[in-house]
N, C-alpha and C positions, 0 to 999 in steps of 0.2 A: 060604739064606743069612738073616741076620738084616736086620731092615729097615734099620739104619744102614749096612749095607754094600752095599745095592742100587745099582745104578748110576742117575744122573740121566739121563734121555733128553736127547741133544744135539739143539739146535735148539728145544727145548720151551720156552715162555716160562712155564709154569706148572709147579711141581715136582710129582712124582707123588704119589698120596694118602699115601702112607707118609712123605713128606717135609714135607707141609703142617703148620703150627703153627698152632693155634687163636688168633684175634685176641684180643688181651688188652682188658680192659674198660677204657674211658678213665677215669681219674681226674678228680675235680673240679679239680683243678689245671690240669690240661691243657686242659678245656673253658673255664675262666674265661680262660686264656691266649688262647683263640680268640675268645671273646666281648669281651674288652676289646681295642679296636684299639690297635695299636702306634704309638707316636709315630714319625714317620718321620724318618729320619736326614738329616742336611745333607749335601749332595753338596759336593765340592770347590769348585765353581764357586759355590754359594751361600754358602759360608763365605768365599771370597775376595771376594765382593760386599758383605759386612758391613762397615760402616765401622769404622775403625781405633778410635775412641772407644768403640765398642760391644763390640769383640773383646778390648780390653786386651791381656793377655798370655795369653789362652786359646789352647788348640790345637784343632785340629780333633777330635782324639780325645777332649779333655775334654769338648767339646760334645756328641759323639755319646754318650759315657758317662753324661752328664747325662739325656739321652733315655732310655737304659736304666734308669737309676735313678728317673725318674719314672714310666715303665711299671711297674717293680717297686712302687712306691708305691701306684700305682692298683690292680694287682692285689691286693696285700695288703688295700686297703681293701675291695674288692668280695668279697673272700673271707670278711672278717668279715661282711659285709653279706648274704651269701647262706647263711651257716651258720644253723640252726635255733637260736632264742634257748635252747632247753633245753641245748644243748651249750657255750653261752658261758660263760665264768667272768667274775667280776666285773670284771676289768680289760678284758676285751673287750666285756663288755656296756655298760661306759661309753664305749668307742669307739664302738660300735653307736649308742648314743644320740646321741653327738656327729656322727658321720657323718649320722644322720636328720635331726638338727636344721640342719644345714648345707644341706639340700635346700630347694628353693622351686619355685616354678611354672616359672620359666625352666631349671631344671635336672632337671626331671624327665624320666627316660628318656633321660638324658645320662651319660657317664662323665666325673667331673671331680675335681680334687683342689684342696685350699685351702693357703695358708699354714701353718695348724696341721697338715694332714697331713705337709707337708714337715718342719716342725719335729720333730714326734712319731716319723716313721717313716724320714726321710731319714737314709741312713748315708754316702753319698758326696757328697751335694749338701747344702749349708748356704745359708742366706739371707744370706750376706755379699755383697760386691759381686761377686765372682765367680758365685755362685750366681744372683743377680738377672740378670747379664749373660747367663748360659746361658738363663734362661727367656725373657729378652727376643729373643734370638737364635733360639730356637726358635719363638717365636709369631711372629716376623717372618716366618721362612721358610715357615710354614704359611699366612700371609696371601697370599703370592704363588701 
């Protein structure tokens, strides 16, 4: 019998040797996602406890989509910072220097983003009144 037609033993938790697949090497993107902490989603209870003047017309889904977008921005930022300088083009090198200049003693070793990061890399979140409300709501929920 060919290896693809051999039966898998019943009740076995590990597949036989001929069915095992070699583990794939993790890519840098996956390891960055693990290293950059995810901004936690709002629960429905937390969203309901936010005052109406802060929520405006925002929905629960919009706030959590904003958290996803902010996480994407931070990953993109630290992807550029983790690349070797020799691999960076001129545009990426300018971003690299801007990111380094934004760091100070308080932010060393911390993952953070600035207003400029949102303006340059934000696709779904803008710094209009709704975007600012999303930031305030997420920050308010992290403080609790």
